[in-house]
N, C-alpha and C positions, 0 to 999 in steps of 0.2 A: 811622685814626679806629677806636676799639674797636667790637666787634661784640657782639650781643646776649651770647654765650657770656663775654664779659669783664664783664657787669654784677656789681656787688660788692652782697652782702649788706648792708644798712645796719647800720652799728654799734649802733643801739638795739634791733635785733631780737636781735643775739647778746647784748647785756646782759640785755635782760628775758628771754630764755629761761634765761641762767646763774641770774639773780635768782629768777625763779619756781620753778626746779627744783632749786636749791641746788648747781649743779654750775659747773665752769669748763672751757673747751675748750682740749684739748692741742695737738691737730693739724689743720690744714686740708687735707683729703685732695683737694680738687679746685680748685686755686689757682694763681695766678701769683704773682710778687712785687708786681705792681700792686693785685690784688683780694683777697690772704689776708687772713684774719680771726684768725689765730693765730700767734705767733712762728713755730713749726715749720709747715711745709707740704710737701706734695708737689704738685708742678707738673706741668704736661703732660709736659716732657720726662724726670721722674721715673718716669711712668707707672704711676700709682695702679691702674690696670685690668690691668697685665701679671701673666703667669702666676706669676711669682715674687714679687709685690708682697705684703709682709706689712706693712700699716700701722704696726703696733707699732714695727716694726723702726728707725722714724724716730727714736724717742725711748728712751733709757735710763730705765727707770721701775721704781719699786717700789710701785706703786698702779696700779689699772684707769687705762686711759687713755679719754679723752672725746673722739671724733673729731667734727669737725663736716664739713657735705659739701652744698656749694650745686652740683649737678654742671649740665652744660649740659643745657638741658630740650630740645635737639634729639636728645639721645641718653642717656635715663636708664636704660635696662633695663640695662646691664651694671653699672651702680653699685648695683643693690638687691642681688643675689646677692653682691658683692664686700662691702657691708656687712654683711651676714648672715655670711658666713664669716669676717670679721675681727674679730666679735664672740660670736658664739654659745656658743664654748667658752672664751673668753681671760678673761671677765671685764670686757672693755672694753667699752664702747657707741658707737655712731654716731647722730648727729643729722643729718638729711636734709631740707633745706628743697626742697619739690617743688612743681609745679603740682597743683592739686587737681582732677584729672580722672578720675572714676571708669570712663570709657569705655576707657581703655588697658590693655593687656596688663601692662605694669608696676605699676598700681595693684591690680590683683589679685595680683600678686606680693608688694607690700608688705602685704596683708592676710594672705597665707600665712606671709609671713617675719618681719615686723617684730612688735616687742612692742606698742607703742602708736602711734596716729597720731592728731594733733591738726589737725583741720579749722579753719582761721584764717577767723574771722568777723569781721564790723564793716567792713571795708572791704579793699580790696587794697594789697599792699605795693609802695611805690614803689621798685625798684631803683635801683642808683647808678653813674654813671660818674665817676671820680676825685672822688667824694665828694659829687658833686651829684645830686640826686633826679631820677631820669627818670619822668615820671607815666605813660608809656605802657603801663604793665603791663596787659595786657586779660583776665586770668584770676585767679582765686583760689588761694591758696597752702595748702599743709598742711605740717606737720612730721613727720616719721616718726622713731621711736625704735627703733634695734636693740640689742638685748643679751641677756643669757640667755634662751632662747625655749624655750616649753613648746610642745605640740601644738595648744593654741587658736589661732583667729583673733586678729589684732591687735584691742586694743581701740581703739575709735574715739569720739572726743570732739570738742566744739566748743569752741574758744578764742578769745577776744577778745584777742588780744595787744597791741593798741592801749589797751584799758582797764588791763591790766597795766602796760603801759609808763609809763601814768599815773602809775600808785599807785607805781611804782618811783622815778620821778622825784619824788613827794612825800615819799616816806620818805628818800631820799638829801638833799632839801634839809632836812628835819629834822635830819639826822642831823650836816650840816655845821656 
């Protein structure tokens, strides 16, 4: 049986982020073959947190790489500086889906190192196991964007991803 660390980000979440921000994710850096959300991914065995890990080395590219990361919520802290280190000077960017918990040390680290933070409003995201939603999520989520960073704290906004998902679906239906 899969554990909570194996939960999948719902595909509609990825599609809505890509639609809203005009991006396309290239590499899922915290994935397994079963829960990956990009064709290219870094698995636990590949050790995305290892000392010599360079996320951009996963793909040969002539453009900035956009990383997706939904890390295990039981151990978020090491992913924050790794996202920063892999994006701050490279021109690449990393989007992380995290629990919205301002009482944690890693949340404060996000404020210091991230460029943008989107506190997801409306309702809670139901993560999935094998494509089936599990309504047991008992916390709010936030989306954190790491990219070229200046010295200011992260910009924080509220975002109703659920309403944007409805808009995206309406636009796509019209375009068909």
